[in-house]
C-alpha positions as CSV (number, residue, x, y, z in Angstrom):
1,M,44.0,-93.9,-24.8
2,S,45.9,-91.1,-23.3
3,R,47.0,-91.2,-19.7
4,I,45.0,-88.1,-18.8
5,L,41.8,-89.6,-20.4
6,A,42.4,-92.9,-18.5
7,V,42.7,-91.1,-15.2
8,R,39.8,-88.8,-16.0
9,R,37.5,-91.8,-16.6
10,R,38.3,-93.1,-13.1
11,V,37.6,-89.8,-11.4
12,S,34.3,-88.2,-10.5
13,P,34.1,-84.5,-9.6
14,Y,31.4,-85.6,-7.1
15,Q,33.7,-87.9,-5.1
16,E,31.8,-89.8,-2.4
17,I,28.4,-88.5,-3.6
18,M,28.6,-90.3,-7.0
19,N,31.3,-92.7,-8.2
20,A,33.1,-92.2,-11.5
21,A,31.2,-94.8,-13.5
22,D,27.8,-93.4,-12.5
23,Y,29.0,-89.8,-13.1
24,W,30.2,-90.6,-16.7
25,R,27.1,-92.7,-17.5
26,V,24.9,-89.8,-16.5
27,K,27.1,-87.2,-18.2
28,R,26.9,-89.1,-21.6
29,Y,23.1,-89.6,-21.3
30,P,21.0,-87.8,-23.9
31,S,19.7,-84.4,-22.8
32,F,16.0,-84.0,-21.8
33,K,15.5,-87.8,-21.5
34,H,14.5,-89.5,-18.3
35,G,17.1,-91.6,-16.7
36,I,18.5,-93.0,-13.4
37,G,21.6,-91.8,-11.7
38,K,23.0,-92.7,-8.3
39,I,23.6,-90.6,-5.2
40,Y,25.4,-92.3,-2.4
41,G,24.9,-95.6,-4.3
42,Q,21.1,-95.3,-4.3
43,P,19.1,-94.7,-7.5
44,V,17.6,-91.3,-8.3
45,Q,15.4,-90.7,-11.4
46,F,16.0,-87.5,-13.3
47,S,14.4,-85.8,-16.3
48,D,17.6,-84.2,-17.8
49,N,21.2,-85.2,-17.2
50,V,22.6,-81.7,-17.3
51,G,20.1,-80.3,-14.8
52,F,20.7,-83.4,-12.6
53,L,24.4,-83.0,-12.5
54,Y,24.1,-79.2,-12.0
55,S,21.7,-79.8,-9.0
56,V,24.0,-82.4,-7.5
57,N,26.9,-79.9,-7.6
58,E,24.8,-77.1,-6.2
59,I,23.1,-79.0,-3.4
60,Y,25.7,-81.5,-2.3
61,L,29.1,-79.9,-3.2
62,Q,28.3,-76.2,-2.8
63,E,25.7,-77.0,-0.1
64,V,23.6,-74.0,-1.0
65,Y,20.7,-75.3,1.2
66,K,22.8,-75.9,4.3
67,F,21.6,-74.3,7.5
68,C,22.2,-74.8,11.2
69,T,19.6,-75.3,13.8
70,D,19.4,-76.5,17.4
71,Q,16.2,-78.5,16.5
72,I,16.5,-82.2,15.7
73,D,13.3,-82.0,13.7
74,P,13.1,-78.7,11.8
75,L,10.2,-77.9,9.6
76,I,11.4,-77.5,6.0
77,I,9.1,-76.2,3.3
78,D,10.5,-76.9,-0.2
79,A,8.4,-75.0,-2.8
80,G,9.7,-76.3,-6.1
81,A,11.1,-79.6,-4.9
82,N,11.9,-80.7,-8.4
83,I,13.0,-84.4,-8.4
84,G,13.7,-84.4,-4.7
85,L,17.5,-84.0,-4.5
86,S,17.0,-81.3,-1.8
87,L,14.8,-83.6,0.2
88,I,17.4,-86.4,0.2
89,Y,20.0,-83.8,1.3
90,F,17.8,-82.4,4.1
91,K,16.9,-86.0,5.3
92,R,20.7,-86.8,5.5
93,L,21.4,-83.5,7.3
94,Y,18.4,-83.8,9.7
95,P,17.0,-87.3,9.6
96,Q,14.0,-86.3,11.8
97,A,13.1,-83.2,9.8
98,R,9.5,-82.6,8.9
99,I,9.4,-81.7,5.3
100,I,6.6,-80.3,3.1
101,A,7.5,-80.5,-0.5
102,Y,5.7,-79.0,-3.5
103,E,6.4,-79.4,-7.2
104,P,4.0,-77.8,-9.7
105,D,5.1,-79.6,-12.8
106,N,3.2,-82.9,-13.0
107,S,5.8,-84.9,-14.9
108,I,8.5,-83.8,-12.5
109,F,6.2,-84.5,-9.6
110,K,6.0,-88.1,-10.6
111,L,9.8,-88.4,-10.5
112,L,9.7,-86.7,-7.1
113,E,7.2,-89.2,-5.8
114,S,9.2,-92.1,-7.1
115,N,12.5,-90.8,-5.7
116,V,10.9,-90.2,-2.3
117,R,9.7,-93.8,-2.3
118,M,13.0,-95.2,-3.4
119,W,14.8,-93.3,-0.7
120,S,12.2,-94.3,2.0
121,C,11.6,-90.7,2.9
122,T,8.4,-89.9,4.6
123,I,7.2,-86.7,3.1
124,P,3.5,-85.8,3.7
125,P,1.6,-85.1,0.6
126,L,0.4,-81.5,0.2
127,G,-3.3,-81.6,0.9
128,W,-4.4,-78.9,-1.6
129,R,-3.9,-78.0,-5.2
130,I,-3.7,-74.6,-6.9
131,R,-4.8,-74.2,-10.5
132,V,-2.2,-72.1,-12.2
133,S,-1.1,-72.0,-15.8
134,L,2.7,-72.0,-16.2
135,S,5.0,-72.5,-19.1
136,F,8.6,-73.8,-18.8
137,R,11.3,-73.0,-21.3
138,R,13.8,-75.8,-21.6
139,D,16.4,-73.5,-23.1
140,R,16.7,-71.6,-19.8
141,L,17.3,-74.5,-17.4
142,P,20.1,-74.2,-14.9
143,G,23.4,-75.6,-16.2
144,R,22.6,-74.8,-19.8
145,R,24.6,-72.2,-21.8
146,K,22.7,-69.3,-23.0
């Protein structure tokens, strides 16, 4: 094994967020197959490895959702919560935040519920449902080449 490859296997581009072993295990996981990764050492279920790693990069490294407030308990509405990575981020940033999360895709919503439970977040369920017909194109997911 080359020296570069040996070093690369010990390094994670996500540093303290995800260790190298977890990163490479998720990276090698088959696309569009449910799996479990780890963020800060705790399990997170995902539906696609590429989308998961893309979201981890966007949310935790680029901090695209970061905002400043004087409130210790801001109200955050996450419409399109996906598997809940943003909720975990917000709860780490503002532990007392009040969060309302909505995810329209039923299969992804089940992962969201599971992740919220695993992370012991208290997210109130949305008390209403909207009947809408949506279609999702897997070939246009973030992190995928066009």
